[in-house]
N, C-alpha and C positions, 0 to 999 in steps of 0.2 A: 515706523515710530519712533520719535525723540527719549533715550534714556536718557534718565535723571542723573543728575551728576551726584556723587557720594559724599557724604560730608560726615567724619565723624567729629563727634560730640563731647566733651569732657565733661561730664556727669559727677558732680560731687553728692548730691544727695539733698542742695537746695533750690529755691525759688528760680533763682535767676539763670544757673544752666538749665534748667525744667525748661522753663521758658523759651531759650533759644532754641533748646530743639523742639519746641511745639513750633514755633515759630519759622524757623526753617524745612519741617514739614510739611506747612501749609503753604509756603512757598514753590515746593515742588521738588525740594532735592531729596533724595538718596538719605535719611538719617541713621546714623550707630552710634550707639551712647559705647563710654569706654567710662570705668569706672578706675582710679587710676590708688594703687596700696602703694604707699611711701614711706610707711613709718609700723617697725616691728619691732624696735627695741620693748618698749612695754605697753604692749596695744592690749589696754584695759580700757573698760568703759569708763571709767574714774575722770580719765584727761581726754581719752579721744577717742570720738565716737565715731570712728569708719566704721564699725559694725552696724550700726543704726541708720549711719547713711547708704551704706550697700542696701541696707532693709528698704529705703524710702527711694533708690533708684530703681531696684526693679521693680518698685509697685508704681513709681513713676511711667517708666518705660511701657508697662503692662496700661494704662492710659491714654499714651500718646499713639504706644500702636508701635515701638521701635525696639529692635532687638539690641543686647548688651554685652560685652567683653567683661573682664575685669585681668586687669594688666597689673602687675606687680613692678614698680621701680625704683624699690626698698633698696638695691645693693647701688642705683647708680642716683638716687636721694641723700644715700650715706657721703659715696665717694665725690661726689661735684658739689655739693652743698652743704651738708653737715660737718665733715672736716674741714670744708674754710671758714664752716662758720664758727667751730672750736677755733682752730688756729686764731682769727681776726680776736674773738674776748682775752685770751691767752697775751696777745701782744698790748691790752687796754683799749683796744678797739671796738665798735660797737655797730655792728655788721646786718643788713638789714635781709632774711633768708627768703624773702617774699620777692628779693630783684632776682636772686640766683636761681630760683627754684623755675622764676617764669621763664629765665633763657633759656637754663639747664636742662627741667624735666617737662613742664605743661607746654614748651614751645621745642623743644629738641630731641629728649626721647618719647614723647608724648607724639610730638609728627612723625618723627622719623615710623613709629612703628604704624603710624595711619597711612602712612604713604606704602609702607612695605606688605599692607593688606588691602593696594589698593584702590585709596581713596584721593578722590581729587582735592580734598584740603582738611585742614580740622575748622571747630568753631568754639567757644567757652562764651561762661556767660560775663567778663568780665564789663565791667562799663568802660568801653573806649570805644575809638573808631581807628579804622584802614582805608583809604582811598587811593587811587592813582593817580599820581600827578604829575605829568612833564616827564613821562617814562617813570618815575618814582613812585614807591609807596610809600606813603606817608602815614604814619601814627596819630592820630587825632586823641584831642579831651572827648570826654561824652560829653553829649548834653548836659545830664545829671553832675552839676559839679560838686556837688555834697558827694555824689559818689565816684567820681571819678576816679580812675584805677591806672590811669597812663603815667603816670610814677611810676608806680612799681613795675611798667612795661618798658622801659625806657631802652635796656638792653638789647630786643629786638631787634634782628637785622633783617636787607630786602628777599634773601630768600626763607626767612619764617613769616613777613607779614605778607608778602606774594603769597602763601597757603592756608590764609589766616579768615576767618568770619570774626565778626564781634557782631549779633545781632541785637545788642539790649543799646548801641550805641546813639539812636536817637529817642531813647524811653526814659521815664525819671521813673526811680524804683516803687514810688507810688502807683505809678500804669503795671508794672510789672506783675505787682501781687493780686491788682486787680485783674490782670489778663490770666494769673494762675487759679482765683476764685471763682473767675469767669468757667473757667473749664475743668473744673471740680479737682485741681491737684491738692492734697493733702495738705504741703508743704506750701502753699501761697500765704501762713500766718509764722514760716517757722525763721525763729532769730537767725541771722546772720554769723556765720562762722567766726571768730575771732583766732587771736594767739599766733604761736609760729605755724608758719606753714606747714601743712600736712602733721604737724604733732599735737596741734591743739593748745587748747587754752592748760594752764596751769600755773603752782606758783612759781614763776620764773627763778629767785632765786636757788629754789630748792633742786631744782631741774639741772641747773648747770653745776649745782654742786656735786651732781653724780659723775662730771666729768674734766672740771675743773680743781683739784684739788682747795681746801679752806688755807688762806693764807692769812695769820692774822695783822694787820698793822694800824698805824693811827690815821686819826681825822682831826686834820690840821686847819687854822682860819689862815686864809692864804693872804688877806691882811695883815696879821700879828705875829703869822706862827702858832698860835694858841693851840697846845693839845685841849682838843673837845671830846676826844669819846677815840672809839677803834670801831676799827671794820673788820670782817670775814675774807677780803680778797679786790683788791681795785677790781680787777676783773668784771664783778658782779656789780656792777655801778657803770652809771653812765651819765655825761655832763649835763646838767640842770635838773637831775633826780633832785626831786623832796623828800621822797617818802621811802619811811625803811632806813635811817639816818640814824634816828634815836639819840640825837642831839638837842631836839627843841628843849625851849626852856633857860638853853644858856641865857644870858643878858649879856652885851657890851658888842665888843666887837662893832668893822662899818656894817651900814645898813643900807642898801640902795631906793628903799622906799622911805626910810624915817624913821625905824621904831628900834627898839630895842629888842623886841618879842617877835621882828619879820621871823619868816621861815630860813632853813640854812638850805642852800642849793651846790652839789655838785658844779667844781667850776673848773677843777683839774685834776689828772690822776698821773703819780708821779711811780712809772713802772719800776724803776732801778730800786728807790727806798720802800715802797709799796705802801706809799702815801697817798691820801685822800686828801684834796684840798676843797674846803668850802667857802663861801660867801653869804652875807645874810642879804637878803631883799630880791624879787624878782630881777629888778632893775640894775642890778648893781652892775658897773661897766665891764667887769671882768666875765660876765653872761653874755656881752655882748662886740661884734665883731664885723668891720666892712669889707673883710675877704677871706678869701680863702685858696685854699691848693687844691685842686682836683686830679688826680691820678688815675689810670687804668681805665680811659675814656671808651666810649663805647658811644658809636654817632649812627643814628637810623640808618640815615642816606646812604654813609660808609664814607660820608668824608666829613670835614669839620667843620662847624660852626665859622662865620666870619670874625676874625679879631676885631675890637672895637665896635662891631654896633651894639644897641639897646636891643637886651634879650630881658625875658623874665625867666625864676630858676626859683626854685623850691630846696630848701636845705632840709625838708623832711615831707612826711606824706600829707597831714591836718596843715595846711600851711597857705598863707594867701600867694600869691606869686608877687615875688619884689624885682623892681627893677633893677640890674646887671649889666654890664659887659666883661668881655671875655680877651683876655691876652694871654695868647698862646706862647708856651714855654719851649716844650718839643711835639711830637706826635703822640704821646701819653700822658703829657701832663698841662696842665695852664694855669694860670691864675683869674679868680672869679670877683671880682671886684662891685658890690650893692650901691645905689644909691642911699640905702638905709641901714642903719646895721641892724643886723639878722640876731635874734638871740638861739643862745645855746647849739651853736654849730659844732655838731660831733665828728671826730673820726671816726671813719667808719661807714657812716651812713650815706645815704647819696645825695649827689646836687645834679637835680634835672632840670635841664634849658627847654624853654619853649619861646617860639615864635607864633605870637598869638595864639590860637588852636592846636599848633602845630608842635609835639614833643620831637624835639631834636636828636635829644640824647643827654645823655652824661657821662658822670665818673663820679669814684670815691672818695671822700672827702680827707684830706692828708693832714 
């Protein structure tokens, strides 16, 4: 008698991971569920939904017919992800915690734990794909382009991909909800979670202020250096930010869209002088750039992309792929040039490189 292979599925309490687990069980896998507890600093129901998520996970496991283990990775999360997150903000950069959370927790600490209890591999409800091609594991875009999460997974390596399944790779979100509804899963219409990875939705500035002290400074016009207002700290703001500046209604200044009442956008952060520089108009030239320096490179296949080949790239998650080419500087840095200027390229965020449907990897915008 053939013994079924064991897969541990990361269950979040949402519809995607629940359907992923159910599909794998239907395919003949021996499925175990795992619920990760990764945040404890202020685990209240106001912002962190982990308690309700765990209730949902246990209910779903009963319906699907699988066992669930609860594992606490809060120490690993704080050390590997959150400490880096705060350090980057202190330096005036805007990190992407979801990218680091995936590489360090969901596909590292979680994977190590799953293998330690005898699992053959892990699975998640991410919208992405993996395939073996010419002896290499490739990370692929999901069929549902509106939900594709390969951007957040670009730091995964060969060892991680070799042990990972993405059951939702070929499904659209609407299909996933229909599958859940037909199976009687009560989370079929549950709202997708957003906010900081494992920390949840909350007023972001207020959250940062608990860890990074308030430091008032000036808000000035980049074009003529006029004083427009003040801020509580450049760390609380990001390039391209429009809301929360509280300088609306100020007339004059250069407008990228051609009007004195155009919105103001953050264009530059001067850490040394604690000054926030802003411009008027979404199309202001200071918000556009046709090249960037990427550091801390990570390539899925373990080798760098070809220099001067035409690829596409994204400098933020919800962005259309933009044609680009790569000029290598050294093993850990490269210059990426775009065919068309990109809007609000932000230091600390990730730039992710693609060749058609294949995610090659990327780096951190310097």
